[in-house]
N, C-alpha and C positions, 0 to 999 in steps of 0.2 A: 255351604251348609243348607240342607233342604229345609224349607219352611213347612209348617204344618199343612197337611192336605185337608180337604173338606172334613168337617166333623162327622164322625160315624164310620168313616173308612180310614183309620189311622195308617200312616206309613209305618209298617211293622218292622221292616228290616233297616237296621242302621249299619253303614259300612264301618270298617275298622277306623277309617279316617274321621268319620263323623263322630264316632264314640270318643276318639281322642280329643277332638275339638271341644265337645261338651265337657269332657273331663277337665280340660284346661280351666274352664270357668268354675267348675265345682272345687277344684284343687285350691284356687285362690281363696274361696270362701272358707274352706277347711283350714287353710294355712293361717287365716286370721284367728280362728278359734284355738288351734293348736299352739300358736305362738303366744297367745295371751296366757294360756295355762302355764307354759314353761317359763315365760318371763316372770310371771308372778311368783313362781316357786322360789326363785333366788332373790327377787327384790323385796319380798314381803317383810323380811326382818328389818331392812333399812327404812321402808315406808312406815312400818309400825313404830319403830324407834323415833322417827322424825315426827310422827303425829302423836307421840306419847301414848301408844296403846298396844304394846307387844302382847299383853295378856288379853287384848280385845281383838286380836287379829283374826280369830275364828269367825267373827261377825262378817268381815269382808269376804271371806271364803264362802261361808254358809249362805249369805244373801245371794251371791252369784249362783251357787248351786241350787238353791230353792227355786229361783225364777226360771233357770234353764231347765230344771227337772220338770216343773209344772207345765212349762210351755211346750215341751217336746211332744207329748201326745196330741196337743191341740194342732201343732203344725202338721203332724201326720194326717189327722182327720181332715183339716181344712184343705190341705193340698190334694188329698184324694178327691175332694169335691170340685175345687176351683182350679186345679192345676198347680204344678210345683213352682213354676217360674215366678209368679208375683210374690209368693211367700218367701222364696229364697232371697229375692231382692229386698223385701221388707225386713227380713232377718238381718241382712248386712247393714241396712240403713239404721235400724235401731241400735245395732252394735256400735256403729260409728258415733251416734249421738251419746250413748252411754260412756264411750271411751273419752270423748271430749269433756263430759261432766266429771268423770273420775279424775282427770288431770287437774281439775279446779278445786278438788276437795281440800277443806281446811282442818278437818278432824276425822277420827276413825269412823264415827257414826255417819257422817256425810259420805265417806268413801263407801261404806257398806250400802247406803241407799242407792248410790250411783252404780255400784257393781251389780245391784239387783236389776237396774235398767239394762245394763250390758248383758246380763244373763238371759233376758227375754230374747235378745238377738241370737246369743250363742246356742240356745235351745234348738233353733231352726237350722243353724249352719251345719251341724253334724248330722242330725237325723234326716234332713231333706237330701243332703248329698248322698247318703247311703240309700235312701228310697229311690232317688233318680237312677242310681246305678242299677238297682233292682228292676226298674222299668225297662232299661235299654239293653241290659246284658244278661244272658241266660246264666243260671246258677253254676253250671259246670265251668263256664268261661270266666265267671266273675272274679275268681281268685287271681287270675293274671292281671286284670286291671287294678285290683285292689292293691297290688304291689306298688302302683304309682301313688296311691293314697298314702301308703306307708312311707314312701320316699318323702312326701310332704311332712309327715309327722317327724320323720328322722331329721329333716333339715330344720324344722321348727324346734325340735328338741335340742339340737346342737346350737343353733343360732340364739334361741330364747335365753338360755342361761348366760351366754356371753354378752348379749345385748342387755339383759336384766342386770347383770353384774356391772357392766360399763355404765349404764344410766344411774344405777343405785350408788356406784362408787364416785360419780362426778357430783361435786357440790352444786355447781351451776352449769347449765348449758344454754347459751343464748338468753341470758338473764332470767332463766326459770330453774327451779330446783331440778337437779338431774333426774330424780325418780319419776317426775311427772311425765317425762318423755316415754316412759313405759306405756302410758295410755295414749299420748298424742301420736305415737308411731302408728297406731291402728288406723288413724284417719286417712293418710295417703294410700295405705295398702287397701283399705276398705273401699275408697272411691275407685281405685283401679279395678278391684274385684267386681264392683257394681257395673262398671263400663263393659268389662269382658262378659259377664253373665248376661247382661241385657242384649249384647250382640249375638252370642253363640247359643244360648240355651233356648232353643225352640223345639218343644216336645209336642207331638200331637196330643190333644186332650179332648176326651169326650166328657162333657159335663154330666154329672150325676147329681140329682137334687137330693139333699139330705137336710134333716134337722140338725142343728148344732147343739151339742150337749153342754150348754152353759151351766145348768145346775150342777152337773158333775164336776166341771172345772172349779166352780166356786166352793163346792163341798171339799174338794181336794185341797184347796188353799186353806180352808178353815181347819182341815184335819192335820195338814203337815206343819204349818207355820208354828202353832203353839208347841207341838211335840219337839220340833227342832230348837225352838227358843229355850225350852226347859232343859234340853240336852246341853245347851250352851251355858245357861245361867244357873243350872241346878246347884253347882258347888258354892255359888255366892249366896243364893237364896236359902239353901237348905232343901234337900230332896223332898222333905215332908212338909214344907212350909205352905201357907195358904196359896201363894202365887203359883207354886209348882203344881199343887193339886188342881187349881183352876185350869192350868194348861193341859194337864192329863185329861181332865173331863171334856174340855172343848175339843181337844184333838180326837178323842174317841167318838164324840158326837159327830164331828166332821167326817170321820172315816165311815161310820155307819151310814150317814146320809149319802156318802159317795156310792156305797154299795147299792143302796135303794135307787139312787138316780140311774146307775148303770143298768139295774134290772128294768126300770121303767122305760129307758130309751132303747133297750134290746140291741138291735143291729146298729142303731145310730149312736150308741154310747161312745164316750171318749176311749174307754178300754172295754170293748164288748166282752161281757163275762163268758160268753160262749167260747171265745178264743181259748180260755184257760182250760176248756174241756179237751183241747188238743194237747197231747202229752208233750210234744216237742216244745210248744210255747210255755206250758206250765214249768217244765224243767229249765228251759232257756231263761225265763224271767227269774225263777228262783235262784239259779246258779249265778246269773248276772248280778243280782242284788248282793249276794255274798262276795262275789268277785270285786264289786265296787267298794264294799266295806274294807276288804283286806287290802285292795290296791291303794286306796287313799290313805289308809293307815300307814302304809309304807312310804308313799310319795310325800306325805306331809312332814314326816319326822326325819327322813334321811338328810334333806338339806339343812334342817335345824341342827342335827347331830354334827354334820360336817362343819357348820359355821361356829357353833358354840363350843363343842368338845374339841374338834380338830383345829379350830382357830382359822379356818379358811375364809378368805374374803368372799363376797357374794359371787364375783366372777369365777373364782377358783372352785367354789362349791358347785357352780353350774357345770364347769368342765369336768369335775369329778363325777357328775351324774351320767357322763357319756356311756360308760359300760352298760348302764341300765337301758339306754336307748338302743345300743348295739344289740343287746339281748332281745328287746321287743321286735326290732326290725328282722333280725335273723329268724326268730321264732315264727313271725307272721309270714315271711317270704317262703320259708321251707314248708309250712303247713299249707299255704296257698297253692304252691306248685304241686304238692302231693295230692291235694284235693282235686285239682284240675286233672291230674293224670289218672287217679284211681277212682274218683267219684265217691270216695268215702270220707266222712268227716268226724264220725263219733269218737275215734281214738284220740284226736288232737286235744279236745278239752280235758280228756282224762289225763293224758301225759302232762298237759299244761298245769292242771290243778295240782298234780303230784309235785311238780317242780316248785310251784309256789309254796306248798306246805313245807317242803324241805328248806326253801330260802327263808321263809318267815321264822322257822325254828333257828336257823343259823344266825339270823339278824338278832334274835333274842340273846345270843351268847356274846355279842360284840360289846366290849367295855371301853372305858376311857383310854386305855393304853393299847388297844388292838391295832396292829399295823394297818395302814390304809389299803394296801393291796388285797388284804383278806376281805375287807368290807366290799371292795370293788368286785371281787369274784362272786360274792353273794348277790350283788346287784345284777350281774350278767345272768345268773340263774333265775332271779326273780323276773327279769325282762323276758327270758326265753319262755317262762311259764305264762306270762301275760300274753305274749305274742301268739302262743299256740292256743290261747283260750278265746280271745275276743272275736276275731274275724270268723272262725269256723262256727261260732255260736250264732252270729247274725245270718250267715249263709244257711245254716240249718233251719232257722225260724222262717226266713223268707221263702225257703223251699217248701215249707209245710203248710203255707196258706194260699188262698186263691189270689190271682193277680190283682184283684180289686182291693185286697186288704194289705198289700205290701207296705203302704205308708203307715197304717195303724200298727202292724206287727213289728216293723222296724222301730217305730216310735216306742212301742211297749218295752222292747228289750233295752233300748237306750235309756228310757225313762227309769226302769228298775235298776239299771247299772248306776245312773246318776243318783237315784234315791239312796242306794247303798252307799255311794260316795259321800253324799250329804250327811247321812247318819254316821258313817264311819268317822268323817272329819270332826263332826260335832262331839261325838262320844269320846274318841281317842284324845282330842285336844283337852277335853274336860278332865279325863282321867290323868293325862300328863300333868296338867297344872294343879290337879288335886294332890298327887303324890309327890310333886316336886319339892315344895318347901320342907316337908319332913325328911326327905332323902338328902337334901342339901345340909340340913341341920345335923343329921347323923354323920355325914361325911366329914363335916368340920369337927364334930366331937371326936371322931377317930383321929383326925389329923392333929388335934391338940396334943396327942401323946408323942408326936414327932418333934424332937428338938429343932430341926432345920425349919419346920413350919413356924414354931413358936418364935424363933429368932426373926424370920422374914416378916411375920405378922405384927411384930412389935413396932415397926416403922409407922409413925403417926399418919402419913398420907395413905398407907395401905389399910390402916385400921378403919379410917373413915369409909373407904370403898368396901371393906369387909362387912361393916355394919349394914351397908346397903344390900350386899349379897345375901346376908343371913336374915335380914328383916323382910324379905319377900318383895321389897321395893324394886329389887332387881328385875322383877318379871314384867314391868311396864316398859323398861328400857334396858336392854342387855349389853349395851355398848361398853359399859364400865369394865367388863371382863378383860377387854384388851389392855386396860391400864394396870391390871393386877400383875404382880410378878408370877412366874410359872408355878412356884411352890404354893403361893397363896390361892391361885386360881384353880389348882388341880382338884381340891375337894369339891368345888362347885361343879366341875366337869364330871367328876365321879357321880355326884348326886344326880346330874342331868342324865348321864347314860344309864344309871340304875332305873330312872323313871321311864326312859325309852324302852327298857327291857319289858316292863309291864305291858306297854302298848303292843309290842311285838308278840308277846305270849298270847295276849287276847286275840290278835289277828290270826295267829297260828291255829288256835282252837276253832275260830270261826271258819277258817279256810278248810279245816278238816271236814266240817259239815258240808262245805261246798263240793269237796272231792266226792263225798258219798252221793250227793245230789246228781252229779254229772253222770254217774254210772246208770242212771235211769233214762238217759237221753236215747230215744230210738234212732235207728239208722234207716232213713228213707232214701231211695235212689234219687240222685240229683237230676232235676229237669234240664233238658238241653235247649229249651226255648226261653226267650226273655218274656217278662210280664207283658210287654207291649205286643209281642207276637201272639201270645196266648189270648190277649184281649181282642186282637184283630181276628183271630180264628173264631173266637166265640161270637163276635159281631157277624162274621160271614155266615157262620152256621145258623145263627138266629134269622138272618135275611133269607137264607135258603129255605128254612122251615116256614117262614112267613109266606114266601112265594108258593111253596108247595100247598100250604093251607088255602091260599087264594085260588089256585088252579083247581083244587079239589072241589071248592064251592062252585 
């Protein structure tokens, strides 16, 4: 592996072998982030039931998303200034510390706080890996190497649910609650990733002095945290209560302050407003926000549907999500290969968004008695849509900015996608738990007309569990469903799947807007040189100009 050459004359060309070596390090970092998300998807119900907070589970997810979202543009900016390597190592380090703490949580609020620390690390793992690829590989070639990243996602997506289910299903492993290993597992992987990255990731870096936009970062936190908190808590507080109104007000003040900070810092801003004058970036960030909302709406509710309605164990639900993963990988690989061959990218987000619209509509038709194979076919469709959408969008945006801004631009798209995901998760889970008690009550009222149900429900042991199901107490710990007889549990499942319909219909209408937005994406010919090569050319050109000027004098 070649080490950086003298600053100012970067080694612009990377051989295929050098690129693969660097990718090895990046893939380990991304594997950490990807594995964490997929493990959590299947283990969340068990963790939440164990910490007596099934209805509080959104906090753990949202805390992680908030910090990873806010830290993403900071990593992009700081790494543009000081180089990618130290920040990639820092991100892995923080992620390991957060994981250790998560494993020690005693209640849902502690878990949420420690997940927030973990999120600070995760924000850098994904966006920096994508920015480093942008540095060393030309846009035309990028699609080929990104297939390797997708292999990482694929492996994590298949391994995550199996491991999540295994740990969540084990009462104790080595004298510790089984689910705590979901977090402890990150420690050895993280340490190995740090060792590999420290050894192989040597990128030439020319230091550029910048002011760091701390006011923007603080304003962003002040703007987002209250708005996400109210999305989370609104149903308990009342949407028009004093607390909710205070959150709206602080959130709006924060966002307005953020816009002013970005205007004041101009080129040095966290998200330079000038970037949004670029049509590709404006469309890319807008469409990514909507994609994030729709994607998380789908990803959060499918495992819950499989576990609660279909009665799958955590491990089983994880394995049943594999069609989704197969769809994502197939969609990404096909679009990547075609972009590499044709140099055209605009058509893929359009096809991808169309497939997602169809999939979300079909999800909204799935009921308590829908056969599993039909649900799985819709998952494949949803996966194909996502796969055709995510990667081409990042390629389009990286191609539309100057090499110096690849970190900021990649950070912006990842930021808006996570932003959408955070909003989607908070709002959809709020809606789900809002409509759930009423739907369960209605389903039981209908069931009371059925003699078979009345007979089964007259059993004293069943009656006690039934009171829990109808009283809404069932929402903090859902494990009681497994003790109900099929006839008595069925109305609960009907109520749950009716509530999930509402979420999918909302996601469907939001994704329709996304489909319209993608049509505005311009097609710019893809560059055949990497950002590193373009920087080297710029530096050489500047030197020649300086020499010419000196000789002229």
